[in-house]
KEBA-380346 format. One record per residue (C-alpha): chain; residue number from 1; residue in one letter; x, y, z. Coordinates in steps of 0.5 Angstrom, whole numbers. Each point is the difference from the previous one (the first is absolute). Layout:
<atoms>
{A, NUM, A, {X, Y, Z}}
...
</atoms>
This chain:
<atoms>
{A, 1, M, {195, 190, 219}}
{A, 2, F, {4, 6, -2}}
{A, 3, G, {3, 3, 6}}
{A, 4, Y, {-2, 7, -2}}
{A, 5, I, {-4, 1, 6}}
{A, 6, R, {4, 2, 6}}
{A, 7, P, {0, 5, 6}}
{A, 8, F, {3, 7, 1}}
{A, 9, I, {5, -1, 6}}
{A, 10, P, {1, 7, 2}}
{A, 11, E, {-7, 1, 2}}
{A, 12, L, {-1, -7, 3}}
{A, 13, R, {1, 0, 8}}
{A, 14, V, {5, -5, 3}}
{A, 15, A, {-6, -5, 2}}
{A, 16, E, {-3, 0, -7}}
{A, 17, Y, {7, -1, -3}}
{A, 18, E, {1, -6, 5}}
{A, 19, Y, {-7, -3, -2}}
{A, 20, Y, {1, 1, -7}}
{A, 21, R, {6, -4, 0}}
{A, 22, A, {-3, -6, 5}}
{A, 23, V, {-6, 0, -6}}
{A, 24, Y, {5, -1, -5}}
{A, 25, C, {4, -5, 3}}
{A, 26, G, {-6, -4, 2}}
{A, 27, V, {-2, 0, -7}}
{A, 28, C, {7, -3, -2}}
{A, 29, R, {-1, -5, 6}}
{A, 30, Q, {-7, -2, -2}}
{A, 31, M, {2, -1, -8}}
{A, 32, G, {5, -5, 2}}
{A, 33, R, {-5, -4, 5}}
{A, 34, I, {-6, 1, -5}}
{A, 35, C, {3, -1, -7}}
{A, 36, G, {7, -2, 1}}
{A, 37, A, {7, 3, 2}}
{A, 38, A, {1, 1, -8}}
{A, 39, S, {-6, 5, 0}}
{A, 40, R, {4, 5, 5}}
{A, 41, L, {4, 2, -6}}
{A, 42, S, {-6, 3, -3}}
{A, 43, L, {-2, 5, 6}}
{A, 44, S, {-2, 7, -1}}
{A, 45, Y, {-2, 6, 4}}
{A, 46, D, {-7, 0, -4}}
{A, 47, Q, {-1, -6, 4}}
{A, 48, T, {1, 4, 7}}
{A, 49, F, {-5, 5, -3}}
{A, 50, F, {-5, -5, -1}}
{A, 51, A, {1, -3, 7}}
{A, 52, L, {-1, 7, 3}}
{A, 53, V, {-6, 2, -4}}
{A, 54, R, {-4, -7, 2}}
{A, 55, A, {2, 1, 7}}
{A, 56, A, {-2, 7, 0}}
{A, 57, V, {-7, -1, -3}}
{A, 58, T, {-1, -6, 4}}
{A, 59, G, {2, 2, 7}}
{A, 60, E, {5, -5, 0}}
{A, 61, I, {6, 1, 5}}
{A, 62, P, {6, -5, -2}}
{A, 63, V, {4, -2, 6}}
{A, 64, T, {8, 0, -1}}
{A, 65, E, {5, -5, 2}}
{A, 66, K, {7, -1, 0}}
{A, 67, H, {2, -5, -5}}
{A, 68, H, {7, -2, -4}}
{A, 69, C, {1, 4, -7}}
{A, 70, A, {0, -5, -6}}
{A, 71, A, {5, 5, -3}}
{A, 72, N, {4, 0, 7}}
{A, 73, P, {-1, -6, 4}}
{A, 74, L, {4, 3, 6}}
{A, 75, K, {-4, 6, 0}}
{A, 76, K, {-7, 0, 3}}
{A, 77, C, {-5, 5, -3}}
{A, 78, R, {-7, 2, 3}}
{A, 79, M, {-5, -2, -5}}
{A, 80, A, {-8, 0, 0}}
{A, 81, A, {-2, -7, 1}}
{A, 82, G, {-7, -3, 1}}
{A, 83, S, {-3, 5, -5}}
{A, 84, P, {-5, -2, -6}}
{A, 85, S, {2, 6, -3}}
{A, 86, V, {7, -1, 0}}
{A, 87, D, {-1, -8, -2}}
{A, 88, L, {-5, 2, -6}}
{A, 89, A, {5, 6, -2}}
{A, 90, A, {6, -5, 0}}
{A, 91, A, {-4, -5, -5}}
{A, 92, V, {-2, 5, -5}}
{A, 93, G, {7, 3, -1}}
{A, 94, A, {2, -7, -1}}
{A, 95, V, {-6, -2, -5}}
{A, 96, L, {1, 7, -4}}
{A, 97, A, {8, -2, -1}}
{A, 98, A, {-2, -7, -2}}
{A, 99, Y, {-5, 3, -5}}
{A, 100, K, {5, 6, -2}}
{A, 101, F, {6, -6, -2}}
{A, 102, G, {-5, -3, -4}}
{A, 103, D, {-2, 6, -4}}
{A, 104, D, {7, 2, -1}}
{A, 105, A, {1, -7, -3}}
{A, 106, E, {-5, 2, -5}}
{A, 107, D, {3, 7, -2}}
{A, 108, E, {7, 0, 1}}
{A, 109, R, {5, -3, -5}}
{A, 110, G, {7, -4, 1}}
{A, 111, F, {3, -1, 6}}
{A, 112, R, {-5, 4, 4}}
{A, 113, R, {-6, -4, -3}}
{A, 114, A, {4, -6, 2}}
{A, 115, A, {2, 2, 7}}
{A, 116, A, {-8, 2, 1}}
{A, 117, R, {-2, -7, -2}}
{A, 118, I, {5, -3, 5}}
{A, 119, A, {-3, 5, 6}}
{A, 120, S, {-7, -1, -2}}
{A, 121, R, {1, -8, 0}}
{A, 122, G, {3, 1, 7}}
{A, 123, A, {-5, 5, 2}}
{A, 124, A, {-6, -5, -1}}
{A, 125, P, {0, -3, 7}}
{A, 126, W, {-1, 7, 3}}
{A, 127, I, {-7, 0, -4}}
{A, 128, R, {-2, -6, 2}}
{A, 129, R, {1, 1, 7}}
{A, 130, A, {-3, 7, 0}}
{A, 131, E, {-6, -3, -3}}
{A, 132, K, {-1, -6, 5}}
{A, 133, K, {0, 6, 6}}
{A, 134, Y, {-4, 5, -4}}
{A, 135, P, {-5, -4, -4}}
{A, 136, G, {-2, 4, -6}}
{A, 137, L, {6, 5, 1}}
{A, 138, C, {4, -2, -6}}
{A, 139, D, {-6, -1, -5}}
{A, 140, G, {-3, 7, 2}}
{A, 141, I, {7, 3, -2}}
{A, 142, V, {1, -4, -6}}
{A, 143, E, {-7, 2, -3}}
{A, 144, R, {1, 7, 1}}
{A, 145, L, {7, 0, -3}}
{A, 146, R, {-2, -4, -6}}
{A, 147, D, {-5, 6, -1}}
{A, 148, Y, {6, 5, 1}}
{A, 149, Y, {4, -3, -5}}
{A, 150, A, {-6, 0, -5}}
{A, 151, S, {-1, 7, 1}}
{A, 152, E, {8, 2, -1}}
{A, 153, R, {-1, -4, -6}}
{A, 154, E, {-6, 4, -3}}
{A, 155, N, {3, 6, 3}}
{A, 156, L, {4, 2, -6}}
{A, 157, G, {0, 5, -6}}
{A, 158, D, {-4, 6, 0}}
{A, 159, D, {-5, -3, 5}}
{A, 160, V, {5, 0, 5}}
{A, 161, S, {-2, 2, 7}}
{A, 162, V, {4, 1, 7}}
{A, 163, D, {-6, 0, 4}}
{A, 164, R, {-3, -7, -3}}
{A, 165, A, {7, -3, 1}}
{A, 166, A, {0, 2, 7}}
{A, 167, D, {-7, -2, 2}}
{A, 168, A, {1, -7, -2}}
{A, 169, F, {6, 0, 4}}
{A, 170, G, {-3, 3, 6}}
{A, 171, K, {-6, -5, 0}}
{A, 172, V, {6, -5, 1}}
{A, 173, L, {2, 3, 7}}
{A, 174, E, {-8, 2, 1}}
{A, 175, F, {-1, -8, 1}}
{A, 176, I, {7, -1, 4}}
{A, 177, M, {-2, 5, 5}}
{A, 178, S, {-7, -2, 1}}
{A, 179, Y, {2, -8, 0}}
{A, 180, G, {-4, -3, 6}}
{A, 181, L, {-3, 6, 2}}
{A, 182, E, {-8, 2, 0}}
{A, 183, G, {-4, 6, 1}}
{A, 184, E, {3, 7, 1}}
{A, 185, P, {7, -3, 1}}
{A, 186, A, {0, -3, -7}}
{A, 187, A, {-3, 6, -3}}
{A, 188, V, {5, 4, 3}}
{A, 189, T, {6, -4, -1}}
{A, 190, G, {-2, -2, -7}}
{A, 191, A, {-1, 8, -2}}
{A, 192, F, {6, 2, 3}}
{A, 193, G, {4, -6, -4}}
{A, 194, R, {-3, 2, -6}}
{A, 195, H, {3, 7, 0}}
{A, 196, I, {7, -3, 3}}
{A, 197, G, {0, -4, -6}}
{A, 198, R, {-1, 5, -5}}
{A, 199, W, {5, 4, 3}}
{A, 200, I, {5, -6, 0}}
{A, 201, Y, {-1, -1, -7}}
{A, 202, C, {1, 7, -3}}
{A, 203, V, {6, 1, 5}}
{A, 204, D, {3, -7, -3}}
{A, 205, A, {-1, 2, -7}}
{A, 206, V, {3, 6, 0}}
{A, 207, D, {6, -3, 4}}
{A, 208, D, {1, -5, -5}}
{A, 209, M, {-1, 4, -7}}
{A, 210, D, {7, 0, -1}}
{A, 211, D, {1, -7, 1}}
{A, 212, D, {-6, -2, -4}}
{A, 213, K, {2, 4, -6}}
{A, 214, K, {7, -3, 0}}
{A, 215, R, {-4, -7, 0}}
{A, 216, G, {-6, 1, -4}}
{A, 217, R, {-5, -1, 5}}
{A, 218, N, {-7, 3, 1}}
{A, 219, N, {0, 6, 4}}
{A, 220, V, {-6, 4, 0}}
{A, 221, F, {4, 7, 1}}
{A, 222, L, {4, -2, -6}}
{A, 223, S, {-6, -1, -4}}
{A, 224, A, {-4, 6, 2}}
{A, 225, Y, {6, 5, 0}}
{A, 226, G, {4, -3, -6}}
{A, 227, N, {7, 0, 4}}
{A, 228, C, {4, -2, 6}}
{A, 229, T, {1, 8, 3}}
{A, 230, L, {-6, 3, 3}}
{A, 231, G, {0, 8, -1}}
{A, 232, N, {-2, 4, 6}}
{A, 233, E, {-7, 1, -2}}
{A, 234, E, {-1, -7, 0}}
{A, 235, K, {4, -1, 7}}
{A, 236, K, {-5, 5, 3}}
{A, 237, T, {-6, -4, -3}}
{A, 238, L, {3, -6, 3}}
{A, 239, S, {1, 3, 7}}
{A, 240, C, {-7, 2, 0}}
{A, 241, L, {-2, -6, -2}}
{A, 242, L, {4, -4, 5}}
{A, 243, A, {-2, 5, 6}}
{A, 244, S, {-7, -1, -1}}
{A, 245, E, {0, -8, 0}}
{A, 246, T, {4, 1, 7}}
{A, 247, A, {-5, 5, 2}}
{A, 248, A, {-6, -4, -1}}
{A, 249, A, {3, -6, 3}}
{A, 250, E, {1, 5, 6}}
{A, 251, D, {-7, 2, 0}}
{A, 252, I, {-3, -7, 0}}
{A, 253, L, {5, -2, 6}}
{A, 254, E, {-4, 5, 4}}
{A, 255, L, {-6, -5, -1}}
{A, 256, A, {3, -5, 4}}
{A, 257, D, {-3, -2, 7}}
{A, 258, P, {4, -2, 4}}
{A, 259, A, {7, 2, -2}}
{A, 260, Q, {6, -2, 4}}
{A, 261, G, {4, 6, 2}}
{A, 262, T, {8, -2, -1}}
{A, 263, A, {-2, -4, -7}}
{A, 264, L, {-5, 6, -2}}
{A, 265, D, {5, 5, 1}}
{A, 266, I, {6, -3, -4}}
{A, 267, V, {-5, -1, -6}}
{A, 268, H, {-2, 7, 1}}
{A, 269, N, {8, 2, -1}}
{A, 270, I, {1, -5, -6}}
{A, 271, L, {-6, 3, -3}}
{A, 272, L, {1, 7, 1}}
{A, 273, E, {8, 0, 0}}
{A, 274, G, {3, -6, -2}}
{A, 275, M, {-4, -1, -7}}
{A, 276, A, {1, 7, -2}}
{A, 277, H, {7, 0, 1}}
{A, 278, T, {1, -6, -4}}
{A, 279, A, {-5, 3, -6}}
{A, 280, D, {5, 6, 0}}
{A, 281, A, {6, -4, 0}}
{A, 282, V, {-3, -5, -6}}
{A, 283, L, {-3, 6, -4}}
{A, 284, S, {7, 4, 1}}
{A, 285, G, {4, -7, -2}}
{A, 286, T, {4, 0, 7}}
{A, 287, Y, {-4, -6, 3}}
{A, 288, R, {4, -6, 2}}
{A, 289, K, {-2, -6, 3}}
{A, 290, P, {2, -1, 7}}
{A, 291, H, {4, -5, 3}}
{A, 292, R, {-4, -6, 4}}
{A, 293, H, {3, 3, 6}}
{A, 294, D, {-2, 7, -1}}
{A, 295, Y, {-7, -1, 3}}
{A, 296, G, {-3, 4, -6}}
{A, 297, Y, {4, 6, 1}}
{A, 298, G, {5, 0, -5}}
{A, 299, T, {5, 4, 3}}
{A, 300, E, {7, -1, 4}}
{A, 301, N, {-2, 6, 5}}
{A, 302, P, {-7, 0, 1}}
{A, 303, E, {0, 5, 6}}
{A, 304, T, {3, 5, -5}}
{A, 305, Y, {-4, -2, -6}}
{A, 306, Q, {-5, 6, -2}}
{A, 307, R, {-5, -1, -6}}
{A, 308, K, {1, 5, -6}}
{A, 309, E, {-6, 3, -2}}
{A, 310, D, {3, 2, -7}}
{A, 311, T, {3, -6, -2}}
{A, 312, T, {-5, -1, -6}}
{A, 313, D, {2, 7, -3}}
{A, 314, G, {-4, 5, 3}}
{A, 315, I, {-6, -5, 2}}
{A, 316, Q, {-2, 2, 7}}
</atoms>
């Protein structure tokens, strides 16, 4: 996962903040139990979002319990336990990280390639353990990732299309979000995941433009615009595109019935505030990846943090 999907803390109530932390820590704990302790190193805030969406749509209410923290064994943290949504989010995060290592082993060069190959071999058991608990999950992800990589290879030259590339990745999230569900919950989470996948693809591609230019890697925006610097009009266009994806996801989420209160409230916060802030920061070049213990807020003083509406040179 990528770590771009995080809540906006000034708009969270204390109970919501504690609930978010409990789900985050619960995902971490379950990664160790399902895929092995080393898989916890790939923990991402996106997994917390995944668990919250599934819980909101299915009406699940994860129970929270106090357990020792793996990072600080002397400390006990409240963690979501006995939750199918949290368990699946843990497995999905480990599997996607393992496949990312494999992809890097093919794309990178020199030391980065060697490190990715070592990581890929070390992560292979994560996939086996996840597939044992969730039959068909890994095969379904691989199939859609294969289509996504094929679309990236074909999406070059004069025929480049941001929409086509984003939609290919959106189908990966569509499958993951709806895995194991049937009927209305599957339809809602699948459509929701597709829009979120499109959003993630665009944000990640913009964020990686400089690095991809230096390393000669394929990037849809480099192909579309021919340089690694976006102009103000291009930023405005992308800002509207990203806002339309989160708005569509928000509308789809309203179709969920039942919907669990606290989880749903946090998801709304992430969609309407957190993701908007991340998009603004990425487009303006001020985004930084958060520390693992920031719980997704990316600021030393979250109480005084304010979203700046003009971070993208006048984009509102």
